[in-house]
C-alpha positions, 0 to 999 in steps of 0.5 A: 849441420847435425840432423840427429835432432831433426824430427822425421817430419822435418827430414821428410819435408826437406827431402821432398822439397830438395827432390822437387827442386832437383827434378825441376833442375834436371828436367830442364836440360837446356837450362843448365846448358844455357847457364853454362853458355852464359858463364862462357860469355861472361869469361869472354867479356872479361877477356875481351875487356882486358884485351881491348884495354891493352890495345886501346887503353882504359876506356869506359866500355872496357871496364863495363865489359870486365865488370859485367863479365865478372858479375856473370861468372860470379853468379854462375859460380855461386849457383853451381856451388849452391847446386852441388851443396843441395845435392850433397845435402839431399844425399846426407838427408837420405842417409839419415832417413835410411839410418833412422829406418834401420834403427826403427826396423831393429826396434821392431825386430826386437819387439817381435823377437819376444817369442824367441825369449820364451823359447829360450826360457823353455830351453833353460828349463830342465827336461826329464826324458826317459831312455825310451822317449829319446830312442823314439825321438831319434827313430822318428827323426830318422823316419823309422817306426818306433820300436817297443823294447 
């Protein structure tokens, strides 16, 4: 998904929503652990259903265990994949905002660098200095008093 055509407001709004979601998910530390435990129970239900099928034969309860375990594991996988995609998308949005900010900063620097172009214009103008002026300039930069010759 290309975010080059998105406006700054859309990017910031999407970033704020994803950061709020990320903060909500990360703040509930027991929620992700409970969801992982639920996924393990789903896997356990699948393995129990299959094991009981071997021992007792095909039974309605074994099929129900397998189906419920499969649904639980699939929903865990889907939510985990969505969480990773959202985090990657948030990083991509932050990169795009940062690149736009850098471009804006460079534009602002170019606008403020216009006085330096005036200095370049002055530097390109021919300068007429006499020999005494150049000696006075050199001596003042060295810290000495200018000498009259």
